[in-house]
VEXPAFI-779036 format. One record per residue: x, y, z of N, C-alpha, C, O in turn; residue in one letter. Coordinates in nm, 4 decimals. Each point is the difference from the previous one (the first is absolute). Layout:
<atoms>
- X,Y,Z,X,Y,Z,X,Y,Z,X,Y,Z,a
...
</atoms>
This chain:
<atoms>
- 3.3937,-4.0575,1.2012,0.0601,-0.0980,-0.0875,-0.0882,-0.1239,-0.0126,-0.0178,-0.0530,-0.1097,m
- -0.0378,0.0064,0.2226,-0.0871,-0.1166,-0.0021,-0.1246,0.0278,-0.0824,-0.0492,-0.0876,-0.0712,k
- -0.0021,0.2106,0.0813,-0.1194,0.0351,-0.0760,0.0287,-0.0031,-0.1499,-0.0821,-0.0471,-0.0788,k
- 0.1982,0.0972,0.0406,0.0368,0.0021,-0.1420,0.0142,-0.1434,-0.0522,-0.0486,-0.0326,-0.1083,i
- 0.1153,-0.0516,0.1860,0.0158,-0.1402,-0.0391,-0.1360,-0.0682,-0.0130,-0.0228,-0.0750,-0.0949,l
- -0.0666,0.1005,0.1887,-0.1343,-0.0575,-0.0032,-0.0758,0.0470,-0.1234,-0.0668,-0.0796,-0.0660,l
- 0.0766,0.2079,0.0348,-0.0689,0.0548,-0.1178,0.0556,-0.0622,-0.1280,-0.0758,-0.0336,-0.0910,i
- 0.2074,0.0184,0.0841,0.0628,-0.0604,-0.1178,-0.0471,-0.1451,-0.0153,-0.0347,-0.0422,-0.1104,v
- 0.0332,-0.0334,0.2188,-0.0450,-0.1395,-0.0066,-0.1456,-0.0099,-0.0426,-0.0359,-0.0827,-0.0838,l
- -0.0480,0.1685,0.1428,-0.1425,-0.0020,-0.0347,-0.0196,0.0361,-0.1469,-0.0921,-0.0499,-0.0648,i
- 0.1766,0.1346,0.0136,-0.0114,0.0415,-0.1392,0.0571,-0.1059,-0.0951,-0.0578,-0.0240,-0.1060,t
- 0.1686,-0.0388,0.1412,0.0690,-0.0926,-0.0888,-0.0656,-0.1373,-0.0048,-0.0069,-0.0600,-0.1073,v
- -0.0405,0.0094,0.2177,-0.0554,-0.1364,0.0056,-0.1164,-0.0195,-0.0977,-0.0007,-0.0998,-0.0721,i
- -0.0980,0.1908,0.0662,-0.1077,-0.0224,-0.0990,0.0510,-0.0028,-0.1443,-0.0500,-0.0772,-0.0818,p
- 0.1494,0.1612,0.0503,0.0536,-0.0008,-0.1360,0.0738,-0.1292,-0.0300,-0.0072,-0.0520,-0.1114,f
- 0.0782,0.0003,0.2105,0.0703,-0.1268,-0.0192,-0.1009,-0.1126,-0.0219,0.0188,-0.0848,-0.0873,a
- -0.1246,0.0844,0.1660,-0.1031,-0.1029,-0.0162,-0.0695,0.0153,-0.1347,-0.0282,-0.0994,-0.0669,a
- 0.0005,0.2226,0.0269,-0.0674,0.0258,-0.1271,0.0861,-0.0455,-0.1172,-0.0509,-0.0530,-0.0987,w
- 0.1818,0.0742,0.1105,0.0873,-0.0391,-0.1107,0.0098,-0.1514,-0.0137,0.0338,-0.0487,-0.1079,s
- -0.0621,-0.0273,0.2130,0.0029,-0.1452,-0.0048,-0.1299,-0.0582,-0.0549,-0.0022,-0.1150,-0.0440,q
- -0.1054,0.1923,0.0458,-0.1300,-0.0479,-0.0471,0.0041,-0.0173,-0.1509,0.0704,0.0739,-0.0688,a
- -0.1451,-0.1709,0.0166,-0.0021,-0.0182,-0.1455,-0.0630,0.1203,-0.0681,-0.0911,0.0634,0.0534,p
- 0.1411,-0.0337,-0.1715,-0.0551,0.1105,-0.0768,-0.1437,-0.0303,-0.0386,-0.0420,-0.1156,-0.0059,e
- -0.0321,0.2220,-0.0200,-0.1390,-0.0186,-0.0386,-0.0062,-0.0824,-0.1275,0.0684,0.0299,-0.0979,r
- -0.1512,-0.1342,0.0999,-0.0140,-0.0869,-0.1153,0.0981,-0.1159,-0.0005,-0.0188,-0.0968,-0.0736,g
- 0.1230,0.1057,0.1548,0.0981,-0.1086,0.0053,-0.0532,-0.1096,0.0901,-0.0472,0.0264,0.1106,e
- 0.0550,-0.1495,-0.1584,-0.0483,-0.1133,0.0784,0.1146,-0.0937,0.0303,0.0922,-0.0165,-0.0799,r
- -0.0996,-0.0444,0.1963,0.0980,-0.1019,0.0360,-0.0641,-0.1360,-0.0191,-0.1201,-0.0165,0.0212,h
- 0.1994,-0.0794,-0.0608,-0.0506,-0.1339,-0.0260,-0.0367,-0.0688,0.1303,0.0807,-0.0072,0.0926,f
- -0.2025,-0.0428,-0.0865,-0.0477,-0.0751,0.1158,-0.0292,-0.1415,-0.0480,-0.0994,-0.0218,-0.0693,d
- 0.1850,-0.0759,0.1052,-0.0184,-0.1363,-0.0518,-0.1335,-0.0616,0.0392,-0.0594,-0.0738,-0.0786,p
- 0.0119,0.1028,0.1982,-0.1285,-0.0567,0.0435,-0.1145,0.0571,-0.0829,-0.0905,-0.0729,-0.0408,e
- 0.0948,0.2028,0.0164,-0.1037,0.0644,-0.0823,0.0060,-0.0540,-0.1428,-0.1036,-0.0250,-0.0616,q
- 0.2241,0.0074,0.0097,0.0157,-0.0537,-0.1353,-0.0574,-0.1410,-0.0079,-0.0719,-0.0321,-0.0947,f
- 0.1029,-0.0528,0.1936,-0.0510,-0.1376,0.0018,-0.1525,-0.0001,0.0055,-0.0650,-0.0811,-0.0659,q
- 0.0089,0.1717,0.1441,-0.1457,0.0105,0.0095,-0.0600,0.0388,-0.1359,-0.1019,-0.0549,-0.0420,k
- 0.1666,0.1498,-0.0256,-0.0481,0.0416,-0.1324,0.0069,-0.1160,-0.0993,-0.0920,-0.0199,-0.0793,m
- 0.2010,-0.0560,0.0840,0.0158,-0.1150,-0.0904,-0.1116,-0.1008,0.0265,-0.0662,-0.0465,-0.0928,v
- 0.0463,0.0137,0.2190,-0.1019,-0.0998,0.0344,-0.1393,0.0449,-0.0417,-0.0771,-0.0792,-0.0542,e
- 0.0440,0.2062,0.0791,-0.1320,0.0508,-0.0389,-0.0178,-0.0057,-0.1512,-0.1048,-0.0412,-0.0497,e
- 0.2077,0.0829,-0.0225,-0.0069,0.0015,-0.1456,-0.0150,-0.1409,-0.0567,-0.0840,-0.0235,-0.0868,s
- 0.1646,-0.0693,0.1353,-0.0050,-0.1371,-0.0516,-0.1301,-0.0693,0.0398,-0.0583,-0.0739,-0.0793,l
- 0.0137,0.0978,0.2009,-0.1260,-0.0604,0.0459,-0.1157,0.0455,-0.0871,-0.0838,-0.0802,-0.0413,t
- 0.0806,0.2097,0.0140,-0.1087,0.0554,-0.0821,0.0080,-0.0512,-0.1446,-0.1002,-0.0435,-0.0567,k
- 0.2191,0.0491,-0.0014,0.0159,-0.0389,-0.1404,-0.0301,-0.1479,-0.0226,-0.0570,-0.0365,-0.1028,a
- 0.0945,-0.0480,0.1972,-0.0200,-0.1442,-0.0162,-0.1305,-0.0468,0.0634,-0.0332,-0.1184,-0.0060,a
- -0.0405,0.2105,0.0663,-0.1267,-0.0321,0.0669,0.0187,-0.1123,0.1034,-0.0784,-0.0946,0.0071,a
- 0.1848,0.1089,0.0724,0.0239,-0.0993,0.1049,-0.1008,0.0203,0.1131,-0.0273,0.1130,0.0405,l
- -0.0267,-0.2218,0.0092,-0.0887,0.0088,0.1161,0.0868,0.0277,0.1229,0.1212,-0.0212,-0.0047,t
- -0.1803,0.0676,0.1134,0.0802,0.0227,0.1218,0.0745,-0.1253,0.0452,0.1146,0.0093,0.0441,p
- -0.1774,-0.1255,-0.0541,0.0674,-0.1242,0.0397,0.1162,-0.0324,-0.0933,0.1063,-0.0427,0.0451,d
- -0.1268,0.0630,-0.1758,0.1070,-0.0248,-0.0960,0.1175,0.0947,0.0254,0.1159,-0.0412,-0.0010,e
- -0.1479,0.1680,0.0236,0.1056,0.0986,0.0250,0.0764,-0.0336,0.1275,0.1222,0.0136,0.0056,a
- -0.1945,-0.0572,0.0957,0.0628,-0.0350,0.1281,0.0969,-0.1178,-0.0174,0.1047,-0.0038,0.0648,k
- -0.1381,-0.0901,-0.1499,0.0874,-0.1148,-0.0246,0.1117,0.0354,-0.0980,0.1120,-0.0494,0.0124,a
- -0.1426,0.1344,-0.1088,0.0919,0.0299,-0.1091,0.1158,0.0907,0.0411,0.1153,-0.0308,-0.0301,f
- -0.1435,0.1415,0.0979,0.1018,0.1023,0.0203,0.1157,-0.0385,0.0922,0.1113,0.0469,-0.0241,f
- -0.1293,-0.1277,0.1267,0.1202,-0.0409,0.0753,0.0995,-0.0782,-0.0870,0.1213,0.0170,0.0124,p
- -0.1737,-0.1015,-0.0992,0.0869,-0.0780,-0.0896,0.0619,0.0932,-0.1048,0.1172,-0.0144,-0.0350,i
- -0.1951,0.1083,-0.0140,0.0477,0.0988,-0.0971,0.1149,0.0813,0.0596,0.1017,0.0218,-0.0658,y
- -0.1180,0.0228,0.1904,0.1055,0.0773,0.0675,0.1266,-0.0843,0.0163,0.1113,0.0500,-0.0160,k
- -0.1291,-0.1761,0.0473,0.1135,-0.0922,0.0146,0.0763,-0.0106,-0.1321,0.1230,0.0034,-0.0013,e
- -0.1961,-0.0163,-0.1099,0.0625,-0.0084,-0.1315,0.0775,0.1285,-0.0307,0.1150,-0.0053,-0.0434,m
- -0.1775,0.1188,0.0658,0.0652,0.1278,-0.0290,0.1247,0.0196,0.0874,0.0991,0.0568,-0.0461,r
- -0.1031,-0.1027,0.1704,0.1163,0.0115,0.0880,0.1170,-0.0821,-0.0551,0.1136,0.0473,-0.0021,q
- -0.1412,-0.1689,-0.0419,0.1054,-0.0835,-0.0578,0.0574,0.0652,-0.1259,0.1210,-0.0027,-0.0225,k
- -0.2081,0.0608,-0.0585,0.0466,0.0660,-0.1217,0.0825,0.1247,0.0324,0.0986,0.0290,-0.0677,q
- -0.1392,0.0442,0.1710,0.0775,0.1174,0.0423,0.1403,-0.0407,0.0447,0.0980,0.0670,-0.0326,r
- -0.0889,-0.1766,0.1072,0.1304,-0.0480,0.0459,0.0895,-0.0367,-0.1186,0.1189,0.0318,-0.0003,e
- -0.1751,-0.0977,-0.0988,0.0772,-0.0336,-0.1203,0.0404,0.1267,-0.0747,0.1115,0.0104,-0.0513,l
- -0.2032,0.0855,0.0459,0.0296,0.1275,-0.0655,0.1129,0.0744,0.0694,0.0834,0.0626,-0.0654,g
- -0.0808,-0.0695,0.1978,0.1092,0.0638,0.0748,0.1338,-0.0658,-0.0327,0.1017,0.0682,-0.0126,k
- -0.1023,-0.2000,-0.0011,0.1237,-0.0707,-0.0358,0.0482,0.0439,-0.1383,0.1193,0.0219,-0.0211,q
- -0.2127,-0.0095,-0.0718,0.0349,0.0458,-0.1351,0.0580,0.1402,0.0066,0.1011,0.0291,-0.0639,i
- -0.1645,0.0569,0.1406,0.0460,0.1381,0.0146,0.1425,0.0040,0.0556,0.0844,0.0752,-0.0488,h
- -0.0586,-0.1561,0.1504,0.1343,-0.0043,0.0592,0.1039,-0.0471,-0.1021,0.1100,0.0547,-0.0070,q
- -0.1450,-0.1549,-0.0708,0.0929,-0.0490,-0.1022,0.0300,0.1081,-0.1040,0.1130,0.0115,-0.0474,l
- -0.2135,0.0666,0.0127,0.0208,0.1063,-0.0990,0.0843,0.1137,0.0547,0.0651,0.0714,-0.0763,k
- -0.0656,-0.0539,0.2073,0.0795,0.1069,0.0608,0.1494,-0.0309,-0.0037,0.0820,0.0910,-0.0123,k
- -0.0465,-0.2180,0.0228,0.1425,-0.0357,-0.0003,0.0215,-0.1243,-0.0865,0.0164,-0.1105,0.0516,s
- -0.0167,0.1298,-0.1830,0.0073,-0.1150,-0.0906,0.1357,-0.0692,-0.0039,0.0063,-0.1200,-0.0270,p
- 0.0995,0.1905,0.0525,0.1321,-0.0610,-0.0050,0.0998,0.0923,-0.0662,-0.0270,0.1177,-0.0239,g
- 0.1424,-0.1736,-0.0048,0.1061,0.0826,-0.0573,0.0557,-0.0535,-0.1314,0.0656,0.0719,-0.0754,t
- -0.0930,-0.1994,0.0495,0.0534,-0.0575,-0.1235,-0.1103,-0.0716,-0.0776,-0.1125,-0.0147,0.0476,d
- 0.1471,-0.0284,-0.1656,-0.0981,-0.0625,-0.0895,-0.0654,-0.1235,0.0626,-0.1202,-0.0213,-0.0158,e
- 0.1975,-0.0582,0.0853,-0.0515,-0.1224,0.0609,-0.1009,0.0323,0.1115,-0.1039,-0.0654,0.0098,q
- 0.1334,0.1642,0.0730,-0.0930,0.0344,0.1079,-0.1279,0.0624,-0.0548,-0.1078,-0.0219,0.0553,s
- 0.1183,0.0994,-0.1633,-0.1200,0.0530,-0.0645,-0.0877,-0.1140,-0.0524,-0.1221,0.0020,0.0161,y
- 0.1848,-0.0999,-0.0781,-0.0746,-0.1143,-0.0539,-0.0691,-0.0771,0.1117,-0.1150,-0.0412,-0.0153,a
- 0.1840,0.0214,0.1277,-0.0608,-0.0686,0.1143,-0.1173,0.0806,0.0564,-0.1028,-0.0564,0.0375,k
- 0.1193,0.1882,-0.0320,-0.1071,0.0862,0.0508,-0.1220,-0.0083,-0.0907,-0.1127,-0.0105,0.0483,t
- 0.1342,0.0150,-0.1775,-0.1111,-0.0102,-0.0958,-0.0721,-0.1337,0.0177,-0.1230,-0.0050,0.0013,i
- 0.1989,-0.1018,0.0121,-0.0602,-0.1330,0.0179,-0.0818,-0.0055,0.1293,-0.1097,-0.0559,0.0021,a
- 0.1628,0.1132,0.1038,-0.0710,-0.0005,0.1291,-0.1280,0.0836,-0.0081,-0.1036,-0.0405,0.0527,k
- 0.1100,0.1563,-0.1180,-0.1191,0.0841,-0.0163,-0.1067,-0.0744,-0.0793,-0.1174,0.0019,0.0367,i
- 0.1574,-0.0671,-0.1447,-0.0954,-0.0771,-0.0801,-0.0604,-0.1139,0.0807,-0.1196,-0.0275,-0.0105,n
- 0.2015,-0.0383,0.0906,-0.0489,-0.1079,0.0860,-0.1035,0.0528,0.0993,-0.1026,-0.0641,0.0226,q
- 0.1290,0.1805,0.0365,-0.0945,0.0593,0.0954,-0.1307,0.0416,-0.0678,-0.1074,-0.0119,0.0590,l
- 0.1169,0.0605,-0.1824,-0.1213,0.0372,-0.0743,-0.0849,-0.1232,-0.0304,-0.1227,0.0047,0.0092,k
- 0.1884,-0.1145,-0.0453,-0.0724,-0.1254,-0.0239,-0.0656,-0.0465,0.1300,-0.1147,-0.0447,0.0003,v
- 0.1880,0.0558,0.1087,-0.0535,-0.0386,0.1309,-0.1208,0.0862,0.0366,-0.0975,-0.0497,0.0564,e
- 0.1042,0.1790,-0.0886,-0.1115,0.0903,0.0281,-0.1235,-0.0412,-0.0796,-0.1113,0.0001,0.0528,m
- 0.1310,-0.0352,-0.1792,-0.1117,-0.0457,-0.0830,-0.0560,-0.1319,0.0528,-0.1210,-0.0220,-0.0042,a
- 0.2073,-0.0644,0.0532,-0.0430,-0.1289,0.0564,-0.0835,0.0221,0.1256,-0.1004,-0.0680,0.0209,k
- 0.1415,0.1624,0.0622,-0.0780,0.0339,0.1200,-0.1399,0.0438,-0.0414,-0.0995,-0.0452,0.0566,v
- 0.0927,0.1337,-0.1558,-0.1301,0.0484,-0.0466,-0.0838,-0.1155,-0.0553,-0.1193,-0.0090,0.0292,e
- 0.1792,-0.0777,-0.1071,-0.0704,-0.1141,-0.0570,-0.0554,-0.0908,0.1098,-0.1156,-0.0418,-0.0060,q
- 0.1980,0.0116,0.1058,-0.0438,-0.0858,0.1108,-0.1170,0.0624,0.0770,-0.0972,-0.0676,0.0336,d
- 0.1090,0.1961,-0.0071,-0.1064,0.0657,0.0765,-0.1290,0.0114,-0.0810,-0.1089,-0.0146,0.0555,y
- 0.1195,0.0402,-0.1844,-0.1224,0.0072,-0.0799,-0.0704,-0.1351,-0.0039,-0.1229,-0.0050,-0.0060,y
- 0.1976,-0.1033,0.0095,-0.0619,-0.1324,0.0088,-0.0739,-0.0146,0.1337,-0.1084,-0.0581,0.0059,q
- 0.1680,0.1112,0.1001,-0.0675,-0.0025,0.1305,-0.1261,0.0857,-0.0029,-0.1028,-0.0384,0.0557,r
- 0.1108,0.1545,-0.1206,-0.1158,0.0897,-0.0069,-0.1171,-0.0677,-0.0699,-0.1146,0.0132,0.0429,f
- 0.1435,-0.0858,-0.1509,-0.1046,-0.0660,-0.0776,-0.0735,-0.1041,0.0846,-0.1178,-0.0271,-0.0234,i
- 0.1858,-0.0301,0.1197,-0.0644,-0.0959,0.0900,-0.0901,0.0705,0.1025,-0.0905,-0.0618,0.0562,k
- 0.1153,0.1907,-0.0323,-0.0753,0.0750,0.1000,-0.1199,0.0730,-0.0598,-0.1083,0.0026,0.0585,m
- 0.1292,0.0565,-0.1758,-0.1055,0.0767,-0.0664,-0.0066,-0.0428,-0.1455,0.0960,-0.0574,-0.0515,v
- -0.2070,0.0839,-0.0159,-0.0106,-0.0400,-0.1412,0.1102,0.0632,-0.0862,0.0440,0.1123,0.0245,p
- -0.0017,-0.1873,-0.1246,0.1078,0.0454,-0.0888,-0.0339,0.1334,-0.0662,0.0882,0.0830,-0.0220,a
- -0.2159,-0.0626,-0.0096,-0.0411,0.1265,-0.0614,0.0336,0.1177,0.0921,0.0462,0.1042,-0.0465,e
- -0.0692,-0.1209,0.1751,0.0289,0.1072,0.0951,0.1506,0.0194,0.0170,0.0465,0.1127,0.0171,k
- 0.0287,-0.2204,-0.0217,0.1462,0.0109,0.0074,0.0506,0.0779,-0.1218,0.0869,0.0862,0.0125,v
- -0.1413,-0.1169,-0.1289,0.0387,0.0728,-0.1204,-0.0348,0.1483,0.0130,0.0795,0.0863,-0.0372,f
- -0.1974,-0.0574,0.0896,-0.0410,0.1395,0.0181,0.0907,0.0716,0.1001,0.0279,0.1188,-0.0155,k
- 0.0176,-0.1903,0.1173,0.0947,0.0587,0.0955,0.1299,0.0343,-0.0722,0.0539,0.1093,0.0179,v
- -0.0035,-0.2017,-0.0994,0.1245,0.0234,-0.0744,-0.0135,0.1243,-0.0887,0.0881,0.0860,-0.0026,m
- -0.1983,-0.0786,-0.0687,-0.0242,0.1114,-0.0907,-0.0166,0.1309,0.0781,0.0539,0.1035,-0.0392,k
- -0.1283,-0.1089,0.1489,-0.0240,0.1190,0.0814,0.1287,0.0497,0.0654,0.0198,0.1204,0.0159,a
- 0.0665,-0.2129,0.0215,0.1273,0.0388,0.0618,0.0857,0.0782,-0.0994,0.0589,0.1021,0.0353,e
- -0.0520,-0.1498,-0.1586,0.0746,0.0728,-0.1032,-0.0583,0.1390,-0.0208,0.0737,0.0983,-0.0083,d
- -0.2046,-0.0903,0.0000,-0.0675,0.1285,-0.0205,0.0227,0.0938,0.1184,0.0220,0.1197,-0.0187,e
- -0.0272,-0.1733,0.1394,0.0212,0.0804,0.1203,0.1393,0.0626,-0.0028,0.0151,0.1200,0.0228,f
- 0.0855,-0.2008,-0.0507,0.1367,0.0514,-0.0021,0.0202,0.0986,-0.1146,0.0740,0.0972,0.0153,h
- -0.1374,-0.1200,-0.1282,0.0092,0.0927,-0.1122,-0.0584,0.1359,0.0387,0.0575,0.1042,-0.0313,r
- -0.1723,-0.1062,0.0996,-0.0617,0.1252,0.0454,0.0866,0.0711,0.1024,0.0101,0.1227,-0.0009,k
- 0.0530,-0.2002,0.0898,0.0859,0.0610,0.1014,0.1189,0.0703,-0.0658,0.0355,0.1113,0.0387,m
- 0.0251,-0.1755,-0.1367,0.1143,0.0596,-0.0686,-0.0457,0.1231,-0.0775,0.0681,0.1025,0.0004,v
- -0.1813,-0.1119,-0.0658,-0.0522,0.1131,-0.0749,-0.0293,0.1163,0.0941,0.0266,0.1155,-0.0334,k
- -0.0811,-0.1456,0.1507,-0.0265,0.1040,0.1000,0.1279,0.0635,0.0509,0.0033,0.1203,0.0257,g
- 0.1015,-0.1987,-0.0110,0.1287,0.0538,0.0448,0.0539,0.0980,-0.1034,0.0520,0.1057,0.0355,q
- -0.0641,-0.1400,-0.1613,0.0476,0.0900,-0.1050,-0.0778,0.1305,0.0015,0.0574,0.1075,-0.0168,r
- -0.1871,-0.1173,0.0368,-0.0850,0.1182,-0.0014,0.0311,0.0914,0.1185,-0.0103,0.1221,-0.0118,r
- 0.0482,-0.1802,0.1259,0.0276,0.0777,0.1197,0.1439,0.0490,0.0070,0.0388,0.0623,0.0988,n
- 0.0410,-0.0892,-0.2015,0.1397,0.0411,-0.0014,0.0075,0.1428,-0.0534,-0.0087,0.0210,-0.1210,d
- 0.0249,0.0787,0.2105,-0.0074,0.1387,-0.0438,0.1110,0.0412,-0.0961,-0.0202,0.0904,-0.0812,p
- 0.1351,-0.1534,0.0882,0.1112,0.0391,-0.0860,0.0090,-0.0843,-0.1258,0.0824,0.0269,-0.0874,e
- -0.1674,-0.1296,0.0775,-0.0025,-0.0818,-0.1197,0.1165,-0.0941,-0.0126,0.0241,-0.0541,-0.1079,g
- 0.0496,0.0328,0.2165,0.1187,-0.0853,-0.0068,-0.0350,-0.1457,-0.0272,0.0773,-0.0714,-0.0640,k
- -0.1932,0.0267,0.1120,-0.0367,-0.1395,-0.0161,-0.0740,-0.0290,-0.1285,-0.0276,-0.1159,-0.0309,g
- -0.0052,0.2210,-0.0454,-0.0780,-0.0205,-0.1219,0.0909,-0.0284,-0.1188,0.1045,0.0628,-0.0170,r
- -0.1464,-0.1583,-0.0644,0.0783,-0.0225,-0.1217,-0.0234,0.1146,-0.0971,-0.1095,0.0559,-0.0057,p
- 0.2104,-0.0216,-0.0689,-0.0155,0.1064,-0.0980,-0.0762,-0.0533,-0.1193,0.0238,-0.1128,-0.0432,r
- -0.1156,0.1924,-0.0112,-0.0716,-0.0460,-0.1196,0.0935,-0.0016,-0.1188,0.0965,0.0764,-0.0043,p
- -0.1242,-0.1637,-0.0934,0.0821,-0.0021,-0.1223,-0.0020,0.1358,-0.0684,-0.0946,0.0773,0.0157,p
- 0.1977,-0.0496,-0.0903,0.0092,0.1293,-0.0702,-0.1224,0.0243,-0.0855,-0.0505,-0.0889,-0.0685,r
- 0.0046,0.2127,0.0751,-0.1123,0.0389,-0.0835,-0.1361,-0.0277,0.0615,-0.1017,0.0424,-0.0549,g
- 0.0972,-0.1130,0.1683,-0.1282,-0.0253,0.0652,-0.0143,0.0915,0.1194,0.0974,0.0341,0.0671,e
- -0.2215,0.0051,-0.0420,-0.0286,0.0853,0.1141,-0.0192,-0.0840,0.1247,-0.0570,-0.1089,-0.0072,r
- 0.1042,0.1582,0.1236,-0.0277,-0.0725,0.1245,-0.1466,0.0103,0.0343,-0.0660,0.0980,-0.0344,p
- 0.0152,-0.1990,0.1020,-0.1425,-0.0013,0.0357,-0.0235,0.0684,0.1306,-0.1140,0.0084,0.0457,q
</atoms>
């Protein structure tokens, strides 16, 4: 009986472990790896020197953290807006206020960035960041095997 139990365990455990492993081609999000990719991309696109990058990115991370916190608040408000017309109106006003606050955070930090690095490089960082995120989203669509994340093409047009 002990031998049978041992054989069953030896046989079942590898299958259980295998079933927990990510499927081939499936990737899990690694925030540290993503941050590294962002920094490399922005540094290259804006031609930041190592000293500029060393001064710039801690402040950049601080700005993004504040924006993430505001975004979480917006998300929470959207999850439970209320039950009546008045509470919906208050929720909308609060969401708009948080969006304005998020833009103000970005404005304040970009003013700080301009004091650290030339404005041209700050502009290139802004532009490169948009391009980086656009490429990431485009890559996500391409890697979606079932096409759930892809927008449907307008009628009569062929998908690319």
